[in-house]
SEFIFI-866027 format. One record per residue (C-alpha): residue in one letter; x, y, z; residue number from 1. Coordinates in nm, 4 decimals. Layout:
% SEFIFI-866027
ATOM   res          x          y          z     n
ATOM     a          X          Y          Z   NUM
...
END
This chain:
% SEFIFI-866027
ATOM   res          x          y          z     n
ATOM     x    19.7659    -8.3294    13.4637     1
ATOM     x    19.7399    -8.3639    13.8348     2
ATOM     x    19.9650    -8.0803    13.9224     3
ATOM     x    19.7297    -7.8268    13.7669     4
ATOM     x    19.4723    -7.7919    14.0338     5
ATOM     x    19.3004    -7.4832    14.1515     6
ATOM     x    19.5041    -7.4732    14.4423     7
ATOM     x    19.8232    -7.4897    14.2389     8
ATOM     x    19.7075    -7.2210    13.9973     9
ATOM     x    19.5647    -6.9841    14.2775    10
ATOM     x    19.8906    -7.0063    14.4701    11
ATOM     x    20.1398    -7.0269    14.1756    12
ATOM     x    20.2724    -7.3638    14.2723    13
ATOM     x    20.4427    -7.6253    14.0348    14
ATOM     x    20.2420    -7.8859    14.2393    15
ATOM     x    19.9654    -7.8631    14.4895    16
ATOM     x    20.1865    -7.9785    14.7819    17
ATOM     x    20.1746    -7.7771    15.0939    18
ATOM     x    20.4340    -7.8340    15.3866    19
ATOM     x    20.2363    -7.8415    15.7012    20
ATOM     x    20.3130    -7.5548    15.9375    21
ATOM     x    20.5024    -7.6447    16.2649    22
ATOM     x    20.4455    -7.4470    16.5826    23
ATOM     x    20.6459    -7.4155    16.8987    24
ATOM     x    20.9788    -7.3538    16.7096    25
ATOM     x    21.0048    -7.6412    16.4960    26
ATOM     x    20.9447    -7.4688    16.1703    27
ATOM     x    21.2495    -7.3415    15.9943    28
ATOM     x    21.3471    -7.0969    15.7294    29
ATOM     x    21.5548    -7.3789    15.5679    30
ATOM     x    21.2669    -7.5994    15.5379    31
ATOM     x    21.0347    -7.3146    15.3813    32
ATOM     x    21.2894    -7.2373    15.1382    33
ATOM     x    21.3583    -7.5863    15.0190    34
ATOM     x    20.9863    -7.6511    14.9679    35
ATOM     x    20.9268    -7.3249    14.8029    36
ATOM     x    21.2140    -7.3794    14.5630    37
ATOM     x    21.0918    -7.7264    14.4825    38
ATOM     x    20.7632    -7.6050    14.3606    39
ATOM     x    20.5557    -7.6479    14.6707    40
ATOM     x    20.4044    -7.4036    14.9420    41
ATOM     x    20.6540    -7.3748    15.2346    42
ATOM     x    20.4875    -7.2974    15.5634    43
ATOM     x    20.6176    -7.1451    15.8998    44
ATOM     x    20.4179    -7.1630    16.2111    45
ATOM     x    20.4607    -6.8271    16.3965    46
ATOM     x    20.2223    -6.8567    16.6847    47
ATOM     x    20.5017    -6.8837    16.9392    48
ATOM     x    20.6721    -6.5442    16.7988    49
ATOM     x    20.6055    -6.1949    16.8867    50
ATOM     x    20.5333    -5.9266    16.6168    51
ATOM     x    20.9063    -5.8525    16.5652    52
ATOM     x    20.9884    -6.2100    16.5306    53
ATOM     x    20.7166    -6.2641    16.2760    54
ATOM     x    20.8640    -5.9773    16.0629    55
ATOM     x    21.2235    -6.1185    16.0966    56
ATOM     x    21.0953    -6.4607    15.9670    57
ATOM     x    20.9256    -6.3269    15.6768    58
ATOM     x    21.2257    -6.1066    15.5817    59
ATOM     x    21.4505    -6.4124    15.6062    60
ATOM     x    21.2330    -6.6173    15.3867    61
ATOM     x    21.2057    -6.3442    15.1158    62
ATOM     x    21.5736    -6.2985    15.1157    63
ATOM     x    21.6245    -6.6694    15.0183    64
ATOM     x    21.3443    -6.7513    14.7818    65
ATOM     x    21.1045    -6.5926    14.5429    66
ATOM     x    20.8412    -6.8601    14.5842    67
ATOM     x    20.5081    -6.7992    14.7602    68
ATOM     x    20.4990    -6.9027    15.1335    69
ATOM     x    20.2499    -6.9120    15.4161    70
ATOM     x    20.2616    -6.7717    15.7716    71
ATOM     x    20.0380    -6.9729    16.0125    72
ATOM     x    19.8620    -6.8614    16.3363    73
ATOM     x    19.6622    -6.9980    16.5873    74
ATOM     x    19.3286    -6.8112    16.6397    75
ATOM     x    19.2311    -6.7367    17.0081    76
ATOM     x    19.0135    -7.0106    17.1229    77
ATOM     x    18.8156    -6.9498    17.4465    78
ATOM     x    19.0550    -6.7498    17.6804    79
ATOM     x    19.3752    -6.8663    17.5327    80
ATOM     x    19.4968    -6.5141    17.4324    81
ATOM     x    19.5027    -6.4172    17.8008    82
ATOM     x    19.4145    -6.7240    18.0077    83
ATOM     x    19.2682    -6.6860    18.3485    84
ATOM     x    19.4597    -6.8910    18.6025    85
ATOM     x    19.4970    -6.7904    18.9574    86
ATOM     x    19.8200    -6.8147    19.1532    87
ATOM     x    19.7005    -7.1076    19.3432    88
ATOM     x    19.6320    -7.3139    19.0353    89
ATOM     x    19.9701    -7.2010    18.8878    90
ATOM     x    20.1528    -7.3091    19.2059    91
ATOM     x    19.9662    -7.6539    19.2095    92
ATOM     x    20.0775    -7.7245    18.8441    93
ATOM     x    20.4341    -7.6090    18.9104    94
ATOM     x    20.4535    -7.8509    19.2018    95
ATOM     x    20.3152    -8.1391    18.9962    96
ATOM     x    20.5944    -8.0792    18.7435    97
ATOM     x    20.8728    -7.9934    18.9746    98
ATOM     x    21.0162    -8.3394    18.9850    99
ATOM     x    21.0798    -8.3196    18.6182   100
ATOM     x    21.2456    -7.9925    18.6533   101
ATOM     x    21.4531    -8.1194    18.9277   102
ATOM     x    21.5479    -8.4320    18.7096   103
ATOM     x    21.6625    -8.1952    18.4267   104
ATOM     x    21.8564    -7.9730    18.6408   105
ATOM     x    21.6492    -7.6564    18.5827   106
ATOM     x    21.4694    -7.4449    18.8320   107
ATOM     x    21.1025    -7.4528    18.8672   108
ATOM     x    20.9764    -7.1531    18.6723   109
ATOM     x    20.8033    -6.8465    18.8207   110
ATOM     x    20.4767    -6.7090    18.6775   111
ATOM     x    20.5327    -6.4943    18.3634   112
ATOM     x    20.3614    -6.1621    18.2756   113
ATOM     x    20.1989    -6.3464    17.9849   114
ATOM     x    20.2111    -6.7119    17.8684   115
ATOM     x    20.2160    -6.6411    17.4789   116
ATOM     x    20.2520    -6.3230    17.2625   117
ATOM     x    19.9221    -6.1202    17.2079   118
ATOM     x    19.7266    -6.2145    16.9103   119
ATOM     x    19.6329    -5.8736    16.7998   120
ATOM     x    20.0063    -5.7716    16.7468   121
ATOM     x    20.0863    -6.0968    16.5956   122
ATOM     x    19.8079    -6.0524    16.3171   123
ATOM     x    19.9149    -5.7118    16.2477   124
ATOM     x    20.2694    -5.8243    16.1790   125
ATOM     x    20.1412    -6.1000    15.9505   126
ATOM     x    19.9401    -5.8451    15.7464   127
ATOM     x    20.2365    -5.6287    15.7360   128
ATOM     x    20.4592    -5.9084    15.6285   129
ATOM     x    20.2085    -5.9760    15.3452   130
ATOM     x    20.2856    -6.3381    15.2771   131
ATOM     x    20.1250    -6.5132    14.9906   132
ATOM     x    19.9065    -6.7123    15.2147   133
ATOM     x    19.7811    -6.6721    15.5776   134
ATOM     x    19.6807    -6.9965    15.7169   135
ATOM     x    19.5207    -7.0505    16.0415   136
ATOM     x    19.3894    -7.3064    16.2974   137
ATOM     x    19.1531    -7.3253    16.5977   138
ATOM     x    18.9092    -7.0951    16.4414   139
ATOM     x    18.8225    -6.8085    16.2003   140
ATOM     x    18.9800    -6.4698    16.1858   141
ATOM     x    18.7532    -6.1686    16.2269   142
ATOM     x    18.5659    -6.0395    15.9218   143
ATOM     x    18.7910    -5.7318    15.9308   144
ATOM     x    19.1101    -5.9540    15.9039   145
ATOM     x    18.9778    -6.1558    15.6194   146
ATOM     x    18.8702    -5.8411    15.4311   147
ATOM     x    19.2098    -5.6983    15.4771   148
ATOM     x    19.3644    -6.0230    15.3560   149
ATOM     x    19.1620    -5.9779    15.0357   150
ATOM     x    19.2629    -5.6084    14.9807   151
ATOM     x    19.6173    -5.7215    15.0180   152
ATOM     x    19.6009    -6.0326    14.7914   153
ATOM     x    19.6716    -6.2533    15.0684   154
ATOM     x    19.5083    -6.6041    15.0105   155
ATOM     x    19.3478    -6.7317    15.3292   156
ATOM     x    19.3688    -7.1046    15.4468   157
ATOM     x    19.1690    -7.2327    15.7247   158
ATOM     x    19.1771    -7.5791    15.8937   159
ATOM     x    18.8675    -7.7826    15.9576   160
ATOM     x    18.8318    -8.1310    16.1377   161
ATOM     x    18.4561    -8.1556    16.0637   162
ATOM     x    18.2118    -8.0706    15.7913   163
ATOM     x    18.0477    -7.8060    16.0012   164
ATOM     x    18.3780    -7.6374    16.0574   165
ATOM     x    18.4447    -7.6317    15.6859   166
ATOM     x    18.0981    -7.4872    15.6059   167
ATOM     x    18.1687    -7.2176    15.8666   168
ATOM     x    18.5039    -7.1331    15.7135   169
ATOM     x    18.3444    -7.0958    15.3606   170
ATOM     x    18.0475    -6.8854    15.4840   171
ATOM     x    18.3128    -6.6505    15.6536   172
ATOM     x    18.4787    -6.5956    15.3200   173
ATOM     x    18.7990    -6.8122    15.3455   174
ATOM     x    18.9574    -6.8990    15.0218   175
ATOM     x    19.0532    -7.2572    15.0964   176
ATOM     x    19.0129    -7.5359    15.3464   177
ATOM     x    19.2449    -7.7852    15.4887   178
ATOM     x    19.0439    -8.0926    15.5764   179
ATOM     x    19.2622    -8.2345    15.8574   180
ATOM     x    19.1945    -8.5992    15.9707   181
ATOM     x    19.2748    -8.7394    16.3001   182
ATOM     x    19.5712    -8.9381    16.1713   183
ATOM     x    19.7874    -8.6007    16.1571   184
ATOM     x    20.0591    -8.5334    16.4118   185
ATOM     x    20.0587    -8.2350    16.6426   186
ATOM     x    19.7457    -8.0612    16.7513   187
ATOM     x    19.3920    -8.1416    16.6515   188
ATOM     x    19.2680    -7.7999    16.5435   189
ATOM     x    18.9029    -7.8314    16.6340   190
ATOM     x    18.6977    -7.5141    16.7028   191
ATOM     x    18.3180    -7.5891    16.7010   192
ATOM     x    18.3185    -7.8850    16.9173   193
ATOM     x    18.5802    -8.0502    17.1638   194
ATOM     x    18.8574    -8.2125    16.9824   195
ATOM     x    18.7619    -8.5455    17.1302   196
ATOM     x    18.4200    -8.5081    16.9541   197
ATOM     x    18.5727    -8.4194    16.6278   198
ATOM     x    18.7929    -8.7226    16.5357   199
ATOM     x    18.7244    -8.8101    16.1745   200
ATOM     x    18.9677    -8.9871    15.9541   201
ATOM     x    19.1168    -8.8141    15.6591   202
ATOM     x    18.9735    -9.0293    15.3746   203
ATOM     x    18.6408    -9.0098    15.5452   204
ATOM     x    18.6445    -8.6499    15.6050   205
ATOM     x    18.7920    -8.5141    15.2606   206
ATOM     x    18.5023    -8.6259    15.0303   207
ATOM     x    18.2483    -8.5129    15.2846   208
ATOM     x    18.3925    -8.1801    15.2806   209
ATOM     x    18.4396    -8.1671    14.9100   210
ATOM     x    18.0643    -8.2345    14.8630   211
ATOM     x    17.9750    -7.9874    15.1257   212
ATOM     x    18.1685    -7.6596    14.9922   213
ATOM     x    18.2593    -7.4952    14.6737   214
ATOM     x    18.5968    -7.3631    14.7547   215
ATOM     x    18.9002    -7.5909    14.7075   216
ATOM     x    18.9818    -7.8547    14.9806   217
ATOM     x    19.3386    -7.9545    15.0699   218
ATOM     x    19.3674    -8.3033    15.2527   219
ATOM     x    19.5821    -8.3415    15.5521   220
ATOM     x    19.6685    -8.6305    15.7830   221
ATOM     x    19.8203    -8.9561    15.7195   222
ATOM     x    19.9774    -8.8407    15.3854   223
ATOM     x    20.3472    -8.9351    15.3338   224
ATOM     x    20.3887    -9.0531    14.9781   225
ATOM     x    20.2505    -9.0388    14.6254   226
ATOM     x    19.9993    -9.2954    14.7158   227
ATOM     x    19.8356    -9.0687    14.9752   228
ATOM     x    19.8379    -8.7676    14.7249   229
ATOM     x    19.6832    -8.9834    14.4582   230
ATOM     x    19.3983    -9.1126    14.6953   231
ATOM     x    19.3322    -8.7505    14.8340   232
ATOM     x    19.2998    -8.5998    14.4790   233
ATOM     x    19.0680    -8.8908    14.3750   234
ATOM     x    18.8436    -8.8137    14.6757   235
ATOM     x    18.7928    -8.4607    14.5778   236
ATOM     x    19.0925    -8.2838    14.7279   237
ATOM     x    19.2620    -8.0134    14.5204   238
ATOM     x    19.5877    -8.0442    14.7013   239
ATOM     x    19.7584    -8.1885    15.0025   240
ATOM     x    19.9270    -8.0705    15.3208   241
ATOM     x    20.2042    -8.2979    15.4598   242
ATOM     x    20.3591    -8.2513    15.7980   243
ATOM     x    20.5266    -8.5526    15.9398   244
ATOM     x    20.7260    -8.6391    15.6428   245
ATOM     x    20.8653    -8.2726    15.6286   246
ATOM     x    20.9182    -8.2680    15.9920   247
ATOM     x    21.1470    -8.5579    15.9577   248
ATOM     x    21.3755    -8.3760    15.7095   249
ATOM     x    21.7112    -8.2413    15.8319   250
ATOM     x    21.5914    -7.8830    15.7220   251
ATOM     x    21.3184    -7.8722    15.9885   252
ATOM     x    21.4067    -7.7261    16.3375   253
ATOM     x    21.2986    -8.0567    16.5179   254
ATOM     x    21.5592    -8.1655    16.7534   255
ATOM     x    21.7737    -8.4456    16.6015   256
ATOM     x    21.6369    -8.6767    16.8760   257
ATOM     x    21.2934    -8.6077    16.7686   258
ATOM     x    21.3805    -8.6513    16.3932   259
ATOM     x    21.5390    -8.9833    16.4728   260
ATOM     x    21.2451    -9.1042    16.6661   261
ATOM     x    21.0165    -9.0383    16.3561   262
ATOM     x    21.2121    -9.3094    16.1868   263
ATOM     x    21.2027    -9.5483    16.4972   264
ATOM     x    20.9852    -9.8357    16.5687   265
ATOM     x    20.8482    -9.6439    16.8538   266
ATOM     x    20.6764    -9.3963    16.5872   267
ATOM     x    20.4294    -9.6779    16.5028   268
ATOM     x    20.2739    -9.6203    16.8626   269
ATOM     x    20.1163    -9.2658    16.8754   270
ATOM     x    19.8524    -9.1359    17.0974   271
ATOM     x    19.6306    -8.8417    17.1456   272
ATOM     x    19.6847    -8.6487    17.4671   273
ATOM     x    19.6319    -8.3016    17.6296   274
ATOM     x    19.9274    -8.3346    17.8860   275
ATOM     x    20.2013    -8.1490    17.6684   276
ATOM     x    20.0135    -7.8363    17.5800   277
ATOM     x    19.6649    -7.8544    17.7324   278
ATOM     x    19.5100    -7.9171    17.3973   279
ATOM     x    19.4580    -8.2601    17.2279   280
ATOM     x    19.7503    -8.3503    17.0034   281
ATOM     x    19.9154    -8.6522    16.8573   282
ATOM     x    20.2584    -8.7677    16.9510   283
ATOM     x    20.4881    -9.0717    16.9989   284
ATOM     x    20.3976    -9.2522    17.3281   285
ATOM     x    20.6663    -9.1620    17.5898   286
ATOM     x    20.7301    -9.1542    17.9499   287
ATOM     x    20.5916    -8.8038    18.0145   288
ATOM     x    20.2734    -8.8903    17.8345   289
ATOM     x    20.2232    -9.1904    18.0432   290
ATOM     x    20.3093    -9.0299    18.3772   291
ATOM     x    20.1058    -8.7255    18.3269   292
ATOM     x    19.8029    -8.8743    18.1796   293
ATOM     x    19.6403    -8.9777    18.5089   294
ATOM     x    19.6556    -8.5992    18.6119   295
ATOM     x    19.5154    -8.4775    18.2825   296
ATOM     x    19.1974    -8.3401    18.4369   297
ATOM     x    19.4129    -8.1409    18.6852   298
ATOM     x    19.6289    -7.9709    18.4061   299
ATOM     x    19.5702    -7.6061    18.3134   300
ATOM     x    19.4768    -7.5258    17.9603   301
ATOM     x    19.6507    -7.3993    17.6752   302
ATOM     x    19.8748    -7.1942    17.6619   303
ATOM     x    19.9493    -7.2420    18.0347   304
ATOM     x    20.0390    -7.6087    18.0174   305
ATOM     x    20.2308    -7.5464    17.6764   306
ATOM     x    20.4507    -7.2774    17.8665   307
ATOM     x    20.5391    -7.5006    18.1407   308
ATOM     x    20.6277    -7.8059    17.9116   309
ATOM     x    20.7994    -7.5790    17.6589   310
ATOM     x    21.0468    -7.5009    17.9171   311
ATOM     x    21.0936    -7.8686    18.0065   312
ATOM     x    21.1230    -7.9620    17.6464   313
ATOM     x    21.4020    -7.7200    17.5669   314
ATOM     x    21.6107    -7.8732    17.8551   315
ATOM     x    21.5038    -8.2313    17.7545   316
ATOM     x    21.6114    -8.1591    17.3817   317
ATOM     x    21.9534    -8.0392    17.4847   318
ATOM     x    21.9862    -8.3499    17.6916   319
ATOM     x    21.8461    -8.5877    17.4335   320
ATOM     x    21.5866    -8.7127    17.6727   321
ATOM     x    21.3034    -8.8287    17.4280   322
ATOM     x    21.0956    -8.9500    17.7321   323
ATOM     x    21.0497    -8.5887    17.8401   324
ATOM     x    20.9758    -8.4245    17.5032   325
ATOM     x    20.6756    -8.3624    17.2965   326
ATOM     x    20.7522    -8.5926    17.0028   327
ATOM     x    20.4723    -8.4809    16.7560   328
ATOM     x    20.4246    -8.7488    16.4944   329
ATOM     x    20.1421    -8.8413    16.2598   330
ATOM     x    20.0211    -9.2094    16.1760   331
ATOM     x    20.2124    -9.1986    15.8606   332
ATOM     x    20.5511    -9.2041    16.0224   333
ATOM     x    20.6178    -9.5913    15.9220   334
ATOM     x    20.6024    -9.4804    15.5531   335
ATOM     x    20.8948    -9.2266    15.5921   336
ATOM     x    21.1915    -9.2694    15.3599   337
ATOM     x    21.3635    -8.9228    15.2882   338
ATOM     x    21.5744    -8.7131    15.5122   339
ATOM     x    21.5891    -8.3981    15.3088   340
ATOM     x    21.3105    -8.1733    15.1753   341
ATOM     x    21.4203    -8.1483    14.8196   342
ATOM     x    21.4527    -8.5308    14.7817   343
ATOM     x    21.1171    -8.5746    14.9403   344
ATOM     x    20.9504    -8.3199    14.7193   345
ATOM     x    21.0940    -8.4813    14.4049   346
ATOM     x    20.9849    -8.8264    14.5208   347
ATOM     x    20.6310    -8.7004    14.5969   348
ATOM     x    20.5998    -8.5649    14.2455   349
ATOM     x    20.7355    -8.8493    14.0744   350
ATOM     x    20.5359    -9.1197    14.2669   351
ATOM     x    20.2165    -8.9242    14.2130   352
ATOM     x    20.2790    -8.8683    13.8448   353
ATOM     x    20.3440    -9.2502    13.7862   354
ATOM     x    20.0304    -9.3406    13.9729   355
ATOM     x    19.8039    -9.0992    13.8066   356
ATOM     x    19.9417    -9.0546    13.4620   357
ATOM     x    20.1183    -9.3740    13.4126   358
ATOM     x    20.4763    -9.4406    13.3142   359
ATOM     x    20.4366    -9.3770    12.9267   360
ATOM     x    20.2608    -9.0408    12.9365   361
END
């Protein structure tokens, strides 16, 4: 039976379906609970939260579901935990973006003490919260953190965009690998080479990773229905991670304008860009992407650019200005049908069962 994979057994799931974690505040407790209660693994992206925020989210999830869930962090890549940017560079970027702040009716922001919460305090909060799964992107946690996860019974789930990254994760002692193809929405989570040099499609990547490692592989990118799940399992995956289809559900914390855009014709046209966060990510083509792309080489790295555009995005969301928002979206968006997570989970299970087991089994 397709539901009884090593991923499902290890994590105690009714089916090996994982809801992709969304960063930047678009994860929600409601979505995690809906997925967990439907037999999948709900995930909450906590990289934008400080330690107290992480503890509070975990507490809220536990108060509403007894199912296993994942907390997801971004591993510091290069100097992202405390980026080196001088005041002159900060001022230049502020001047570049000032017309958009003016258009949105908000002041040009002043330099903060930090551009993102400190990773060291975040990881301690995650370990203290002790979720069933600690998932992570943009690298590999330290050997000490992985050892502590094993001691606490926390399963570890690392993302790979290449075979080399998958092998590195396995050699470090990570329990499972998410092989994520370039079809996926949101950030490309490469860490051994530049993201632009690590663009492999899901159905080319999954069998290569499955052949290269012994630990379970979870397919991600371009999967939105039972056909994608059945194909991924056939290619050697023991589970799937689905992002865009869950992001489109009413339980997610995506802005209503963003959710509606996922069902629009515009969602057929996505692109990879660094203009929103300083890191390569896939979203729906819009005005901000087009206007800032010529300046991409001048923009500061993550998390500085992400901090700037996060302020813009908040105002643009409140004003329903889709042209000035980061509209994360995978290439599977034209396949979307469901607007609530429980209906989506039921459809994914039914469709996959019919394809793999047949209607009379």
